[in-house]
C-alpha positions as CSV (number, residue, x, y, z in Angstrom):
1,M,60.2,93.6,71.4
2,L,62.1,94.3,68.5
3,T,62.5,91.9,66.0
4,I,64.8,91.9,63.2
5,D,65.5,90.1,60.0
6,P,69.0,91.2,58.9
7,K,67.9,91.1,55.4
8,E,65.8,93.7,56.1
9,V,68.0,96.2,57.6
10,S,71.3,98.0,56.2
11,I,74.7,96.2,57.3
12,G,76.0,99.0,59.5
13,K,72.4,98.9,61.5
14,M,72.7,95.0,62.0
15,H,76.6,95.6,62.7
16,G,75.7,98.0,65.4
17,Y,73.1,95.6,66.8
18,L,75.6,92.7,67.1
19,L,78.2,94.8,68.8
20,G,75.6,96.1,71.1
21,A,74.5,93.1,72.4
22,V,77.3,90.8,72.0
23,A,79.3,92.2,74.8
24,P,81.4,93.3,76.5
25,R,84.2,91.5,74.0
26,P,87.5,90.5,74.4
27,I,90.4,92.7,72.7
28,A,93.2,90.9,70.5
29,F,96.0,93.7,69.9
30,A,97.3,92.0,67.0
31,S,100.8,92.6,65.7
32,T,101.8,91.5,62.6
33,V,104.4,92.2,60.2
34,D,104.2,92.0,56.0
35,K,106.7,90.4,53.8
36,E,108.8,93.7,53.9
37,G,109.2,93.7,57.4
38,N,106.9,96.8,57.8
39,V,105.4,96.2,61.5
40,N,100.9,97.0,62.2
41,L,99.7,96.9,65.3
42,S,95.9,97.2,65.4
43,P,93.2,95.9,67.6
44,F,89.8,93.6,67.2
45,S,87.2,92.5,69.4
46,F,86.0,89.5,67.0
47,F,88.3,87.3,69.4
48,N,88.1,84.6,72.1
49,C,90.0,81.6,73.1
50,F,88.9,78.5,71.4
51,S,91.1,75.8,72.3
52,A,93.4,74.8,75.2
53,N,94.9,71.3,73.6
54,P,96.4,72.8,71.3
55,P,95.9,76.4,72.7
56,I,94.1,78.0,69.7
57,L,93.3,81.8,69.7
58,V,90.9,83.1,66.8
59,F,89.9,86.6,66.1
60,S,88.5,88.3,62.9
61,P,89.5,91.6,60.8
62,A,86.1,92.3,59.0
63,R,86.4,93.5,55.6
64,R,84.8,97.3,55.8
65,V,81.4,97.8,55.4
66,R,81.8,101.2,53.7
67,D,83.8,99.9,50.8
68,N,84.6,96.6,51.4
69,T,88.3,96.8,51.6
70,T,90.5,94.6,53.8
71,K,92.4,95.5,57.0
72,H,96.5,95.5,57.0
73,T,96.4,92.8,59.6
74,Y,94.6,90.4,57.2
75,E,96.6,91.2,54.7
76,N,100.0,90.5,56.8
77,V,98.7,87.3,57.6
78,L,98.3,86.2,54.4
79,E,102.2,87.4,53.5
80,V,103.4,86.3,56.9
81,P,101.4,83.9,59.0
82,E,102.4,85.0,62.2
83,V,100.8,87.1,64.9
84,V,101.2,88.1,68.3
85,I,97.9,88.6,70.2
86,N,98.8,91.3,73.0
87,I,96.2,91.4,76.0
88,V,94.6,95.0,76.3
89,N,94.3,96.2,80.0
90,Y,93.1,99.9,81.4
91,S,96.4,101.4,82.0
92,M,97.2,101.1,78.1
93,V,93.5,101.4,76.7
94,E,93.9,105.3,74.9
95,Q,97.1,104.1,73.7
96,M,94.9,100.6,72.0
97,S,92.8,102.7,70.8
98,L,95.4,105.2,69.0
99,A,96.5,102.1,67.2
100,S,93.0,101.7,65.9
101,T,93.3,104.7,63.5
102,E,93.1,103.6,59.9
103,Y,97.0,104.9,58.9
104,D,98.3,104.0,55.6
105,K,99.7,100.7,54.9
106,G,103.6,100.8,56.3
107,V,103.0,103.4,59.3
108,D,104.0,101.4,62.1
109,E,101.3,101.7,64.8
110,F,104.0,101.0,67.5
111,I,105.3,104.7,67.1
112,K,101.8,106.3,66.5
113,S,100.7,104.8,69.8
114,G,104.1,105.4,71.7
115,L,103.6,101.6,72.5
116,T,107.3,99.7,73.0
117,P,107.9,96.8,70.7
118,M,109.4,93.7,72.4
119,R,111.5,91.2,70.0
120,S,109.5,88.0,70.2
121,E,111.4,84.8,70.2
122,Q,109.6,82.3,67.8
123,I,107.8,84.7,65.6
124,K,108.8,87.7,63.4
125,P,105.9,90.4,64.7
126,P,107.1,92.2,68.0
127,R,104.9,92.3,71.1
128,V,103.8,95.3,73.1
129,G,106.1,95.8,75.9
130,E,103.3,97.3,78.4
131,S,100.6,94.6,77.6
132,P,100.3,92.2,80.5
133,V,100.0,89.0,78.6
134,A,101.4,88.7,75.1
135,F,100.7,85.3,72.7
136,E,103.0,84.7,69.8
137,C,101.3,82.8,67.6
138,K,101.7,80.7,64.4
139,V,98.9,81.1,62.1
140,I,97.2,77.9,60.9
141,E,94.2,78.9,59.0
142,V,92.7,82.2,57.8
143,K,88.9,81.3,56.9
144,P,86.7,84.1,54.7
145,L,83.4,84.1,56.0
146,G,81.9,86.2,52.8
147,K,83.4,88.3,50.1
148,E,80.6,91.8,50.8
149,G,81.8,94.3,53.0
150,G,81.0,93.0,56.6
151,A,82.2,89.6,56.2
152,G,84.3,88.5,58.9
153,N,88.0,86.9,58.4
154,L,88.4,84.1,61.0
155,I,92.5,84.0,61.2
156,I,93.0,80.9,63.7
157,C,95.9,81.4,65.5
158,E,98.3,78.5,67.7
159,V,100.1,79.6,70.4
160,V,103.8,78.8,70.5
161,L,104.8,81.0,73.8
162,A,103.1,83.2,76.2
163,H,104.7,85.8,77.6
164,I,103.0,86.7,81.0
165,K,104.1,89.8,83.6
166,D,104.8,88.7,87.0
167,D,102.5,91.9,88.7
168,I,99.5,89.9,87.5
169,L,100.3,86.7,88.9
170,D,98.9,85.8,92.7
171,E,101.1,83.9,95.2
172,N,100.2,80.4,93.2
173,A,101.0,81.8,90.2
174,I,97.9,82.1,88.5
175,I,96.4,85.2,86.7
176,D,94.8,87.6,89.0
177,P,91.6,89.3,87.1
178,F,91.9,92.5,89.9
179,R,95.6,92.9,89.0
180,L,95.2,92.2,85.5
181,D,92.5,95.0,85.0
182,A,91.5,94.4,81.4
183,V,89.2,96.0,79.4
184,A,86.9,94.6,77.0
185,R,84.8,96.0,74.1
186,M,81.2,97.3,74.2
187,G,79.1,98.9,71.0
188,G,79.9,102.0,69.7
189,N,82.5,104.1,71.5
190,W,82.0,102.2,74.7
191,Y,84.3,99.9,76.5
192,C,84.2,98.4,79.8
193,R,87.0,97.5,83.2
194,A,87.0,94.7,84.7
195,H,88.0,95.9,88.2
196,G,86.6,96.6,91.6
197,D,82.5,95.3,91.5
198,A,82.6,94.9,88.6
199,I,84.6,91.4,89.0
200,F,82.4,88.9,90.9
201,E,82.4,85.1,91.9
202,I,80.1,82.3,90.9
203,P,80.9,78.8,92.1
204,K,81.4,76.5,89.1
205,P,78.6,73.7,89.0
206,I,81.2,71.4,87.8
207,T,82.0,69.4,91.0
208,T,78.2,69.5,92.1
209,L,75.0,68.0,90.8
210,G,72.5,71.0,91.7
211,I,69.1,69.8,92.6
212,G,68.0,72.7,90.2
213,V,65.1,75.1,90.4
214,D,62.5,72.7,89.4
215,Q,63.4,70.8,92.7
216,M,62.0,73.7,95.0
217,P,59.4,74.2,97.3
218,E,56.6,76.2,95.2
219,Q,56.8,78.7,97.7
220,I,60.4,79.2,97.2
221,R,60.5,79.2,93.0
222,N,57.4,81.6,92.7
223,S,59.2,84.2,95.2
224,M,58.2,87.6,95.2
225,V,61.5,88.4,96.3
226,L,64.0,86.2,95.2
227,T,65.4,87.0,91.9
228,G,66.2,84.4,89.1
229,N,70.4,84.7,90.3
230,N,68.9,84.1,94.0
231,L,67.1,80.8,92.6
232,G,70.0,79.6,90.4
233,R,72.4,80.1,93.6
234,L,70.1,78.1,95.5
235,G,69.8,75.4,93.2
236,N,73.3,74.9,92.9
237,I,72.9,73.1,96.2
238,E,73.6,69.0,95.9
239,A,71.1,68.3,98.8
240,L,68.9,70.2,101.3
241,P,69.8,70.7,104.7
242,S,68.3,67.8,107.1
243,G,65.2,68.2,109.0
244,E,67.8,68.0,112.2
245,E,69.9,70.9,111.2
246,V,66.5,73.1,110.1
247,A,65.2,72.4,113.3
248,A,68.3,73.4,115.0
249,F,68.6,76.5,113.2
250,A,65.1,77.7,114.2
251,S,66.6,79.2,117.7
252,D,68.5,81.8,115.2
253,K,67.6,85.4,116.8
254,E,66.8,86.5,113.2
255,V,64.4,84.0,112.3
256,D,63.0,83.9,115.6
257,T,61.7,87.5,115.1
258,I,60.3,86.8,112.0
259,I,58.7,84.0,112.9
260,S,57.1,85.2,116.1
261,G,56.5,89.1,114.9
262,S,56.5,89.2,111.3
263,S,52.8,89.5,109.5
264,N,54.2,88.3,106.5
265,V,56.8,85.2,107.5
266,E,57.6,84.1,103.9
267,V,58.7,87.5,102.8
268,G,60.3,88.1,106.1
269,L,62.7,84.5,105.9
270,H,62.8,85.2,102.0
271,K,64.6,89.0,102.4
272,L,66.8,87.4,105.7
273,A,67.7,84.0,103.0
274,Q,68.5,86.7,100.1
275,K,71.1,88.6,102.6
276,Y,72.6,85.0,103.1
277,L,72.7,84.6,99.2
278,E,74.4,87.6,98.6
279,K,77.3,86.8,101.3
280,G,77.6,83.2,99.5
281,D,76.2,81.3,102.1
282,I,73.9,78.9,100.2
283,T,73.5,76.3,103.0
284,T,72.3,79.1,105.6
285,A,69.9,80.5,103.3
286,W,68.1,77.4,103.1
287,K,67.8,76.7,106.5
288,V,66.0,79.9,106.3
289,L,64.1,79.2,103.7
290,L,62.9,76.3,105.1
291,Q,61.6,77.5,108.4
292,D,58.3,78.6,106.6
293,P,55.7,76.5,108.2
294,A,54.0,76.4,105.5
295,I,57.1,74.5,103.6
296,K,56.9,70.3,104.6
297,I,60.7,68.7,103.8
């Protein structure tokens, strides 16, 4: 394993390791204005949501590593403490990338990128018309994290108005991740797309109190078939199926074939349980696993 002391590598190299490992990162496509009204549009992947009440978003235009200069977005919010944080999806990712070009101060990246400025309702900076979601924000604090190249500047923003396009909402007016088609930043020149098989669902262990991996029979915990993800899903069940439920499932055709004809019953049952887990059927997976004669419940 490579072990790195940040004090013993260059800032650029540490920056690369951080961005390569802390990924994917959502993108704040930030539109701001200076005191003369000049518009700036620039993306930042040091970004996330930190509170819902009040609704707080935070992003960080870091000081440039090469020459320790600050970015126009940072300078603008000090002059006019307002920003629109536009969310980026796949249909606009190339234009977003073009807007990250370091044009001279006063150059309008809306024009350079071909994106459409839309008048905001409560703040001065315009929002991006192509963005699926745009948050009009007041900047409530700017917190520098250092004075040298590479140091971040946390821009803490309170959302005062949100704009969400109808075509990314489902029938319950909830954002559908498939319709959103969001993109996120990886290391180097790499991005990722939240689309297709890249989007998957895991039941949240909030309303349930799972038994945990530690409460599983040893044969299951130490399985040569089940993965860590499989064990995590199995551990999210509140209670194991009863003896009666397990006994009733013994007549299942696939289980019977494994018990009566397999040279390695444990492996066969674990592979079958894994198939049920891949379908999201945790209860049946447990009924399969507990058919193992070596397990007593």
